[in-house]
C-alpha positions in Angstrom: 115.0 76.5 85.9 116.4 78.4 82.8 118.8 81.3 83.3 118.9 84.1 80.8 122.5 85.4 80.1 122.9 88.7 78.3 126.0 89.5 76.3 128.5 91.6 78.3 130.6 94.6 77.4 133.9 95.7 78.9 134.2 95.3 82.7 136.8 96.2 85.3 136.1 94.8 88.7 137.6 93.0 91.8 135.8 89.9 93.2 136.3 87.3 95.9 135.1 83.7 95.3 133.9 80.9 97.6 136.2 78.5 99.3 138.1 75.8 97.4 136.0 72.6 97.1 138.8 70.1 97.2 140.3 71.6 100.4 136.8 72.0 102.0 136.1 68.3 101.5 139.3 67.3 103.2 139.1 69.8 106.1 135.5 68.6 106.7 136.6 65.0 107.0 139.8 65.5 108.9 138.3 67.8 111.5 135.8 65.1 112.2 138.6 62.6 112.8 140.6 65.0 114.9 140.8 65.4 118.7 139.1 68.5 120.0 137.4 71.5 118.3 138.2 72.9 114.9 136.9 76.0 113.0 137.0 76.2 109.3 136.6 79.7 107.7 135.4 80.2 104.1 134.2 76.7 103.8 132.8 76.0 100.3 129.1 76.8 99.9 128.7 74.0 97.3 126.2 71.2 97.9 128.9 68.6 97.4 131.0 69.9 100.3 127.9 70.1 102.5 127.3 66.4 101.6 130.6 65.7 103.2 129.6 67.6 106.4 126.3 65.7 106.4 128.2 62.4 106.2 130.5 63.2 109.0 127.5 64.3 111.2 125.9 60.9 110.5 129.2 59.3 111.7 129.0 61.2 115.0 130.9 64.5 114.6 129.3 67.6 116.1 129.2 70.1 113.3 127.5 73.6 113.2 127.5 75.9 110.2 127.1 79.7 110.2 127.4 81.2 106.8 130.8 80.0 105.5 132.2 79.2 109.0 132.0 75.6 110.1 132.7 74.6 113.7 133.5 70.9 114.3 134.0 68.9 117.5 135.9 65.9 116.2 135.3 62.3 117.3 139.0 61.4 117.3 140.5 58.7 115.1 138.8 55.9 117.0 135.5 57.7 117.8 133.4 57.4 114.7 130.1 55.7 115.5 128.1 53.3 113.3 125.5 55.2 111.3 121.8 54.3 111.9 120.9 55.1 108.3 122.7 54.9 104.9 125.0 57.8 104.3 123.8 60.2 101.5 126.6 61.5 99.4 124.3 63.5 97.1 126.1 64.3 93.8 129.5 64.2 95.3 131.9 61.6 94.0 134.7 63.1 96.2 132.6 62.5 99.3 131.9 58.8 98.4 135.5 57.9 97.2 137.4 59.6 100.1 134.9 58.4 102.7 135.2 54.8 101.5 138.9 55.0 102.5 138.0 56.2 106.0 135.2 53.7 106.5 137.1 50.7 105.3 139.2 50.8 108.5 136.3 51.2 110.9 134.8 48.5 113.2 131.4 48.7 111.6 129.4 48.3 108.4 127.6 51.1 106.5 126.2 51.9 103.1 127.0 54.9 100.9 124.5 56.1 98.2 124.0 59.1 96.0 121.7 60.7 93.5 121.0 59.4 90.0 124.1 61.0 88.5 126.5 59.6 91.3 124.9 56.2 90.9 126.3 56.0 87.4 129.9 56.9 88.4 132.4 54.0 88.9 133.7 53.2 92.3 135.9 50.2 91.5 138.9 52.5 91.1 138.8 52.9 95.0 137.4 49.5 95.7 140.4 47.7 94.2 143.2 49.3 96.3 141.0 49.1 99.4 140.6 45.3 98.7 144.4 45.0 98.5 144.5 46.5 102.0 142.0 43.9 103.2 138.9 46.0 102.9 135.6 44.5 102.2 133.4 46.5 99.8 130.4 45.6 97.6 128.8 47.6 94.8 126.1 47.3 92.2 127.6 45.3 89.3 130.8 45.3 91.1 131.5 49.0 90.5 128.5 51.4 90.9 126.8 52.9 94.0 125.3 52.1 96.3 128.5 51.1 98.0 128.5 48.8 101.1 131.6 49.1 103.3 132.3 46.4 105.9 135.0 47.9 108.0 137.9 45.7 109.2 141.5 45.9 110.2 143.5 47.1 107.2 147.1 46.4 106.3 149.4 49.0 104.7 150.4 48.5 101.1 152.4 50.1 98.4 150.1 51.1 95.6 150.7 52.7 92.1 147.4 54.0 90.8 146.8 52.9 87.2 145.4 56.3 86.3 146.2 59.8 87.6 143.5 60.5 90.2 143.8 62.6 93.3 140.6 61.0 94.6 142.1 57.5 94.4 145.3 58.6 96.0 143.5 60.4 98.8 141.2 57.4 99.5 144.3 55.1 99.9 146.1 57.6 102.2 143.0 58.1 104.4 142.6 54.4 104.7 146.3 54.3 105.6 145.5 56.3 108.8 143.7 53.2 110.0 146.0 50.5 108.6 148.8 48.5 110.3 152.2 49.7 109.3 153.0 52.1 106.4 150.9 52.9 103.4 152.7 54.1 100.3 151.3 55.7 97.1 153.6 55.9 94.1 152.2 58.3 91.5 153.2 58.2 87.8 151.7 61.6 87.2 151.7 64.1 90.1 148.1 65.0 91.1 146.7 67.7 93.4 148.2 67.2 96.8 145.6 68.8 99.1 145.2 65.6 101.1 149.0 65.4 101.8 149.1 69.1 102.8 146.0 68.8 105.1 147.3 65.6 106.8 150.6 67.3 107.6 148.7 70.3 108.9 146.7 68.1 111.3 149.8 66.4 112.6 149.8 63.1 110.7 153.0 61.1 110.2 153.3 61.7 106.4 156.3 62.1 104.1 156.4 63.2 100.4 159.5 62.6 98.3 159.0 63.3 94.7 155.9 61.3 93.6 156.0 58.9 96.5 153.8 59.5 99.5 154.0 57.6 102.8 151.7 57.7 105.7 151.8 55.6 108.9 148.8 54.2 110.7 147.8 55.1 114.2 148.0 58.9 113.8 146.3 61.1 116.3 145.1 64.2 114.5 144.7 67.5 116.3 141.9 70.1 115.8 142.9 73.3 114.1 141.8 76.9 113.2 141.7 76.7 109.4 141.1 79.1 106.4 140.0 77.8 103.0 141.4 79.8 100.1 139.1 80.8 97.2 138.6 78.1 94.6 140.9 78.2 91.6 138.5 75.9 89.6 135.8 78.5 90.2 138.2 81.3 89.3 138.7 79.6 85.9 135.2 80.6 84.8 135.8 84.3 85.6 139.3 84.4 84.3 137.8 83.0 81.1 135.1 85.8 81.1 137.8 88.5 81.2 139.6 86.8 78.4 136.5 86.6 76.3 135.1 90.1 76.7 137.3 92.8 74.9 138.8 95.5 77.1 138.1 93.7 80.4 140.2 93.6 83.5 139.5 91.4 86.6 141.2 90.9 90.0 140.3 87.8 92.1 141.3 88.0 95.7 142.7 85.2 97.9 142.8 82.3 95.4 144.4 79.0 96.3 147.6 78.6 94.2 148.7 75.1 95.2 151.5 74.2 92.7 149.7 71.0 91.8 146.7 73.1 90.6 148.4 76.0 88.8 148.8 74.2 85.5 145.6 76.1 84.7 147.4 79.4 84.9 150.4 78.0 83.0 148.2 76.8 80.2 146.3 80.1 79.9 149.6 82.0 79.7 150.7 79.6 77.0 147.6 80.6 75.1 148.6 84.2 75.4 146.7 85.3 78.5 147.9 88.3 80.5 147.8 87.0 84.1 149.7 88.3 87.1 149.9 86.9 90.6 150.0 89.4 93.5 150.3 89.2 97.3 151.5 85.6 97.5 151.5 84.0 101.0 151.0 80.7 102.7 148.0 79.7 104.8 147.6 76.3 106.5 150.2 74.9 104.2 148.5 76.1 101.0 149.8 78.9 98.7 147.4 81.8 98.4 147.5 85.0 96.2 145.5 87.5 94.1 145.1 87.0 90.4 145.0 89.9 88.0 143.9 89.1 84.4 143.5 91.5 81.4 141.9 90.8 78.1 144.1 90.0 75.1 144.0 87.8 72.0 144.5 84.1 72.6 146.5 81.7 70.4 144.8 78.4 71.2 146.5 75.2 72.3 146.7 71.4 72.9 145.7 69.6 76.1 147.0 66.1 76.1 149.0 63.4 78.0 149.9 64.5 81.6 148.4 67.9 81.2 145.0 66.4 80.6 144.9 65.0 84.1 146.0 68.3 85.6 143.3 70.2 83.8 140.5 67.7 83.8 137.9 69.8 85.6 138.7 73.0 83.7 138.5 71.5 80.2 134.8 72.5 79.6 135.5 76.2 80.1 138.9 76.0 78.4 137.1 74.6 75.4 135.0 77.8 75.2 138.2 79.8 75.2 139.6 77.5 72.5 136.6 78.3 70.3 137.4 82.1 70.7 141.1 81.7 70.1 143.0 82.1 66.9 144.0 78.5 66.5 141.3 76.6 68.4 141.9 73.8 71.0 142.6 70.1 70.8 141.8 67.9 73.8 143.2 64.3 73.9 143.7 61.6 76.6 140.5 62.7 78.4 138.4 59.5 78.5 137.8 60.4 82.2 135.4 63.1 81.0 133.1 60.4 79.7 132.3 59.3 83.3 131.9 62.7 85.0 128.4 64.0 86.0 127.7 63.7 82.3 129.7 62.5 79.3 131.4 65.9 79.1 133.1 65.1 75.8 129.6 64.6 74.2 127.8 67.4 76.1 130.5 70.0 75.5 130.8 69.0 71.8 127.1 69.4 71.4 127.0 72.8 73.1 130.0 74.1 71.2 128.4 73.2 67.9 125.3 75.1 69.1 127.5 78.1 69.6 128.5 77.8 65.9 131.8 76.1 66.4 133.1 73.2 64.3 134.0 70.3 66.6 135.6 66.9 65.7 134.8 64.5 68.5 137.2 61.6 69.4 136.8 58.8 71.9 139.2 60.5 74.2 138.5 64.2 73.5 137.8 66.6 70.6 139.2 69.3 68.4 137.5 72.7 68.5 138.0 75.0 65.5 138.2 78.8 66.0 135.0 80.7 65.7 134.6 84.4 64.8 131.4 85.1 66.7 129.5 83.0 69.2 125.9 82.4 68.4 123.2 82.9 71.1 120.9 80.1 71.8 119.3 77.8 74.4 122.1 75.6 75.9 121.3 72.5 78.0 123.4 71.9 81.1 122.4 68.2 81.2 122.3 68.7 84.9 126.1 69.1 85.1 127.4 72.1 87.1 130.5 72.6 84.9 128.6 72.5 81.7 126.1 75.0 83.0 128.8 77.5 84.1 130.9 77.0 81.0 128.0 77.8 78.7 127.0 80.8 80.8 130.5 82.2 80.3 130.3 81.5 76.6 127.0 83.3 76.4 128.7 86.5 77.7 130.4 86.8 74.2 127.3 85.7 72.1 125.5 87.8 69.6 122.3 88.0 71.6 120.5 86.8 74.8 121.0 83.1 75.6 119.5 80.7 78.1 121.0 77.9 80.2 118.7 75.0 80.8 118.7 73.4 84.3 121.0 76.3 85.3 120.5 75.4 89.0 123.0 72.6 88.4 125.7 75.2 89.2 124.7 75.1 92.9 126.4 71.7 93.3 129.7 73.4 93.4 129.1 77.2 93.2 125.6 78.4 94.4 126.8 82.1 94.1 127.8 81.7 90.4 125.1 83.7 88.8 125.1 86.5 91.4 128.9 86.7 91.0 128.4 86.9 87.2 126.1 89.9 87.9 128.9 91.6 89.7 130.8 91.8 86.4 127.9 93.9 85.0 128.2 96.3 87.9 
């Protein structure tokens, strides 16, 4: 379906966004591994996170969903049962990569598969460390789904990921729950630590010193009452809307402000954004607060080196802001974008050019020159949720009515995106 986006004039509004996707995935898996009942409030409505719930149901967890509240009766660490059918991960790379770690240590075999997009995404980055632990995994061409996992007894290892990846780290730590001895992950670049926070919340024997994380096997996790904060990655789109539309002011309530995620806010402030954090508190080990952003001119900036890994999911919408800034935006060291749901370097460069921006594309990123006025048009999403939402935000500042092709792609992570966008008009 195509979605028409009309330009937007000044707005001043307060909104609340759906639950954080990264935290929802982890809570969905760990409640299924825990002893006894758990309740998860404000669980993400995104299709990817519901792929995780579907996978855990297939493995024997009793899960019911009412709105954004999820009730789980866990199987316990030794209670997962062999699935009778292959496990469908949908479009969710997080589901497949993290679940591979859990399944590698189970006493049964199963197959993980996904949609056409997920079937093109590499899994060798988790297969390699799991093999070092003794895991037996097979994939198409040695790296692509479907992924067959033949569970066995794992051994703890010390592993230094060759690339910054919270998914790889999390996969190894989850496998460590079922391994003999201690499993250690030594990060070169600190990545989002939702897995470590969640494991501690569920009672796992885990320690974090600097960039070294240790978890011992044989943990018994306990069911919990849990609250998922609003998603900062989703907030990035609406923060950007307020920074694009002159005179606007926006408050977003109850946003997750985990220190490993707030590089987004730091970078926006470095561009000149006027952002304040209000009502800061801690919930289930995660920092939560309200964000207040007001329109103001932006300088531009550079995303490279370690910062690229921290902002990898937000680069598409930050590129839109870069085109609207005084100095533009340069993105480097972002080859990872080539193997997302689409080649996001190519797809964003194409759409930014359609807006009227001058873009120089590199193998590992691009340079976006500043643009005085966005040009309305028909922008393809290429079936990628972040491309669809980024271009919808860009269209708010265009010189006419625009359309987003395959706009429904947004539902993978944010089904309420367009209805929330309409709230800005109210």
